[in-house]
C-alpha positions as CSV (number, residue, x, y, z in Angstrom):
1,M,-30.7,5.7,-6.0
2,T,-28.2,8.3,-5.4
3,T,-28.5,12.1,-6.1
4,P,-26.1,13.9,-8.1
5,G,-25.3,15.9,-5.3
6,G,-24.7,12.7,-3.0
7,S,-22.6,11.0,-5.2
8,R,-20.3,14.2,-5.6
9,R,-19.8,14.4,-2.0
10,T,-19.0,10.9,-1.5
11,A,-16.4,11.0,-4.1
12,L,-15.0,14.0,-2.3
13,A,-15.0,11.9,0.8
14,L,-13.3,8.9,-0.9
15,Y,-10.7,11.2,-2.6
16,R,-9.8,13.0,1.0
17,C,-9.6,9.0,2.2
18,I,-7.5,8.0,-0.3
19,L,-5.3,11.0,-0.2
20,R,-4.7,10.8,3.4
21,W,-3.8,6.8,3.2
22,S,-1.3,8.2,0.3
23,A,0.3,10.8,2.7
24,Q,0.4,7.8,5.6
25,N,2.7,5.5,3.5
26,A,4.3,8.0,1.4
27,D,7.7,6.9,2.7
28,V,7.4,3.4,1.4
29,P,8.7,3.2,-2.3
30,F,5.8,0.9,-3.6
31,S,4.6,0.6,-7.3
32,V,1.2,0.6,-8.2
33,R,-0.2,-2.3,-10.5
34,A,-1.5,-1.1,-13.8
35,S,-4.1,-4.1,-13.7
36,D,-5.6,-2.5,-10.3
37,I,-5.5,1.3,-12.0
38,R,-7.4,-0.2,-14.9
39,A,-10.0,-1.6,-13.0
40,L,-10.5,1.3,-10.4
41,A,-10.0,4.1,-12.9
42,P,-9.8,3.2,-16.3
43,A,-9.7,6.7,-17.1
44,V,-6.4,7.4,-15.6
45,L,-4.7,5.0,-18.6
46,D,-6.7,6.6,-20.9
47,S,-4.3,7.9,-24.0
48,S,-6.4,10.9,-24.4
49,A,-5.0,14.3,-23.4
50,G,-4.3,14.6,-19.8
51,A,-3.8,10.7,-18.9
52,L,-0.5,10.0,-16.8
53,S,2.4,8.6,-17.9
54,P,3.7,5.1,-17.0
55,A,6.5,6.4,-15.4
56,A,4.2,8.5,-12.9
57,L,2.4,5.2,-11.9
58,Q,5.7,3.5,-10.5
59,D,6.5,5.7,-7.7
60,A,5.0,6.0,-3.8
61,G,3.0,9.3,-5.1
62,A,1.0,6.9,-7.6
63,V,-1.8,6.6,-5.5
64,A,-2.4,10.6,-5.0
65,A,-2.0,11.0,-8.9
66,V,-4.2,8.5,-9.3
67,A,-6.9,9.6,-6.9
68,R,-6.6,13.3,-8.4
69,A,-7.4,12.1,-11.8
70,A,-10.2,10.0,-11.0
71,F,-12.0,12.4,-9.0
72,R,-11.6,15.0,-12.2
73,E,-13.4,12.1,-14.1
74,A,-15.8,11.6,-11.4
75,A,-16.7,15.3,-11.4
76,R,-17.5,15.2,-15.1
77,A,-19.5,12.2,-14.8
78,S,-23.2,11.7,-14.2
79,G,-26.1,9.3,-13.7
80,A,-25.0,5.7,-13.9
81,E,-21.2,6.6,-14.6
82,A,-21.2,8.8,-11.7
83,E,-22.5,5.9,-9.2
84,A,-20.1,3.4,-11.4
85,T,-17.2,6.1,-10.3
86,V,-18.3,5.9,-6.7
87,D,-18.5,2.0,-6.5
88,R,-14.7,2.0,-8.0
89,G,-13.7,4.7,-5.1
90,F,-15.3,2.3,-2.5
91,E,-13.3,-0.7,-4.0
92,A,-10.1,1.4,-4.2
93,V,-10.2,2.2,-0.5
94,Q,-10.8,-1.9,0.3
95,V,-7.8,-2.7,-2.0
96,L,-5.3,0.0,-0.7
97,N,-6.3,-1.0,3.0
98,G,-6.1,-4.7,1.9
99,T,-3.8,-5.5,-0.5
100,Y,-1.5,-2.6,-0.5
101,A,-1.2,-2.4,2.9
102,R,0.1,-6.2,3.6
103,Q,2.7,-5.2,1.0
104,L,3.9,-2.2,2.6
105,Q,4.0,-3.9,6.1
106,A,6.0,-6.4,4.7
107,M,8.6,-3.8,3.3
108,R,8.8,-2.3,6.4
109,E,9.2,-5.5,8.3
110,L,12.0,-6.9,5.6
111,R,13.6,-3.0,6.4
112,A,13.4,-3.4,10.3
113,D,15.3,-6.7,10.0
114,R,17.7,-5.9,6.9
115,A,18.9,-2.5,9.1
116,D,20.7,-5.1,11.5
117,R,23.5,-6.1,9.4
118,S,25.5,-8.1,11.9
119,G,27.7,-11.3,10.3
120,V,26.8,-10.0,6.8
121,K,29.9,-8.8,5.0
122,F,28.4,-7.8,1.6
123,G,25.9,-4.9,0.8
124,V,23.3,-4.6,-2.3
125,G,25.3,-2.9,-5.2
126,Q,28.5,-4.5,-3.9
127,V,30.6,-6.7,-6.7
128,F,32.5,-9.9,-5.9
129,V,33.9,-12.8,-7.7
130,H,32.8,-16.3,-6.7
131,K,36.1,-18.1,-5.3
132,K,35.2,-21.2,-6.8
133,F,33.9,-20.6,-10.2
134,G,35.6,-17.5,-10.7
135,Y,32.4,-15.5,-12.0
136,R,31.8,-11.7,-11.2
137,A,28.3,-10.9,-9.5
138,V,26.4,-8.1,-7.9
139,V,24.8,-8.5,-4.7
140,F,20.9,-7.5,-5.0
141,G,19.2,-9.0,-1.4
142,W,20.6,-11.1,0.9
143,D,19.2,-13.5,3.7
144,R,20.4,-13.9,7.3
145,A,20.6,-17.9,6.9
146,C,20.0,-19.8,3.9
147,E,16.1,-20.5,2.7
148,R,17.1,-23.5,0.7
149,D,16.5,-27.2,1.8
150,D,19.1,-29.5,3.3
151,A,19.0,-31.3,-0.6
152,W,20.3,-27.9,-2.0
153,L,22.8,-27.3,0.7
154,Q,24.4,-31.0,0.0
155,A,24.1,-30.6,-3.7
156,M,25.7,-27.3,-3.4
157,S,28.8,-28.4,-0.9
158,V,28.0,-25.7,1.5
159,S,29.6,-26.1,5.0
160,T,26.8,-24.9,6.9
161,A,23.4,-23.0,6.3
162,Q,24.0,-21.0,9.1
163,Q,25.5,-18.0,7.2
164,P,24.3,-15.5,5.2
165,F,23.5,-16.1,1.7
166,Y,22.9,-13.7,-1.5
167,H,20.7,-13.2,-4.1
168,C,23.0,-12.0,-7.2
169,L,22.7,-10.9,-10.8
170,P,26.1,-12.9,-12.7
171,D,27.8,-11.3,-15.2
172,E,26.5,-12.7,-18.2
173,S,29.8,-12.6,-20.1
174,D,31.4,-14.9,-17.3
175,A,28.4,-16.9,-17.4
176,I,28.6,-17.4,-21.0
177,R,32.2,-18.1,-20.8
178,L,32.3,-20.3,-18.1
179,F,28.8,-22.2,-18.2
180,G,28.3,-21.9,-21.6
181,G,25.1,-19.8,-21.4
182,V,23.4,-17.1,-19.1
183,R,22.6,-17.7,-15.6
184,I,20.0,-15.0,-14.7
185,T,20.6,-15.0,-10.8
186,K,22.6,-17.2,-8.4
187,Y,22.2,-17.6,-4.5
188,V,25.5,-17.8,-3.2
189,A,27.0,-18.5,0.6
190,Q,29.1,-15.7,2.0
191,E,32.2,-18.3,2.3
192,N,32.0,-18.4,-1.3
193,M,32.6,-14.8,-2.0
194,E,35.6,-12.4,-2.5
195,P,34.8,-8.7,-2.9
196,L,36.2,-7.0,-6.2
197,E,37.0,-3.4,-5.6
198,G,35.9,-1.2,-8.0
199,G,34.4,-4.2,-10.0
200,R,31.2,-3.7,-12.6
201,I,29.5,-6.3,-14.6
202,V,27.5,-6.9,-17.8
203,H,23.6,-8.0,-17.0
204,R,20.6,-7.5,-19.0
205,A,18.4,-6.9,-16.0
206,L,20.9,-4.7,-14.0
207,D,18.9,-1.5,-14.5
208,S,15.7,-3.3,-13.2
209,F,17.5,-3.4,-9.6
210,F,20.2,-0.3,-10.1
211,V,20.0,3.1,-11.0
212,G,23.5,4.2,-11.3
213,Y,27.2,3.1,-10.6
214,S,29.3,4.9,-8.1
215,P,33.1,4.7,-8.8
216,A,33.9,6.7,-5.4
217,L,31.9,4.1,-3.6
218,G,32.8,1.1,-6.1
219,R,29.5,-0.2,-5.9
220,Y,26.1,0.1,-8.1
221,I,23.3,2.3,-6.5
222,P,20.1,0.7,-5.8
223,S,16.4,1.4,-6.8
224,R,14.6,3.3,-4.1
225,K,12.9,0.0,-3.2
226,L,16.0,-1.6,-2.6
227,Q,17.3,1.2,-0.8
228,Y,14.2,1.3,1.4
229,E,14.7,-2.5,1.8
230,Y,18.4,-2.5,2.5
231,P,19.4,0.7,4.5
232,D,22.9,1.7,3.8
233,A,24.7,4.3,2.7
234,Y,24.0,4.9,-1.0
235,Q,24.8,8.8,-1.0
236,A,27.1,9.4,-4.2
237,E,27.7,12.7,-6.0
238,D,29.6,10.8,-8.7
239,A,26.8,8.1,-9.5
240,A,26.3,7.8,-13.3
241,P,23.5,5.8,-14.9
242,V,24.6,1.9,-15.3
243,G,24.6,2.4,-19.2
244,D,26.2,-0.1,-21.3
245,D,26.5,-2.3,-18.3
246,A,22.9,-3.3,-19.0
247,N,23.5,-4.3,-22.4
248,L,25.4,-7.3,-23.4
249,L,25.6,-6.2,-27.0
250,A,27.7,-3.3,-26.3
251,H,30.7,-5.6,-25.3
252,P,32.7,-8.2,-27.1
253,E,31.2,-11.7,-27.4
254,P,32.5,-13.7,-24.9
255,E,34.6,-16.8,-25.7
256,V,32.6,-19.9,-24.5
257,H,35.3,-22.0,-22.6
258,G,36.1,-25.5,-24.5
259,G,36.4,-27.6,-21.7
260,L,34.4,-28.1,-18.3
261,G,37.2,-29.4,-16.2
262,G,39.4,-26.3,-16.2
263,A,36.7,-23.9,-16.0
264,F,35.3,-25.5,-12.7
265,G,38.4,-26.5,-11.4
266,G,38.0,-30.1,-11.5
267,L,34.5,-30.2,-11.2
268,G,33.2,-33.1,-13.7
269,G,30.6,-33.1,-16.5
270,M,27.0,-31.9,-15.8
271,A,27.7,-32.6,-12.4
272,G,29.9,-29.6,-11.9
273,L,27.6,-27.4,-14.2
274,A,24.6,-28.0,-12.2
275,K,26.8,-26.8,-9.1
276,A,28.1,-24.2,-10.6
277,S,24.5,-22.7,-11.9
278,Q,23.5,-22.3,-8.3
279,A,26.3,-22.2,-5.2
């Protein structure tokens, strides 16, 4: 049986250990899962006074904030609850040095790789027009070469897999007008992309990836996580929130194209639609 003094000393040691971990990894903008907080520090999510707001948990400083709140709770606990708090502290250290350490290592490796943009013509936040299908889209990630299989490449009529491919959010109005429905994401070969200077799009998930738009840069400003993973020059004094760009209802209702032939430049029927949805 652990003495009250022993529980407090152990809790303090765990608290200091978690704070050191947080300080050592403060450069990486990761998010703490609410399910982990609920399991390891349930009082932090309590709706009572002093509970952390959801926004405070979605930041690199969340680990330290959670640790402070949990330590205060441990200081008030006694008996079996004090022992349970210490047990959760040990489990928290294991999770941080396991699951989260691997996540942060993957983010660091991605950043190191994406720092080399040799041959990559489009950056995260840049808007382009698809050369074949004519829709606008914004880049939220890229691969140095295609990560789809040969069957996909053949179906998309892409010349080679050895070129950059981009993860994109297509303009919803364009998708509805051209394809008859929304397309949430696209995976596009660099050969099919034409820069659109000063271009903007409308997409319901835009504010999940981007925090603003800069007219001076002519691009969307990505979230801290994307800025970390895809280093580039994102600083802009004129950046403003994406606003209505993330709200399709704030724009005129798009007119659905009457026929597939004109919209897809000669591609026929459902085969053309299938290609348009991915290429």
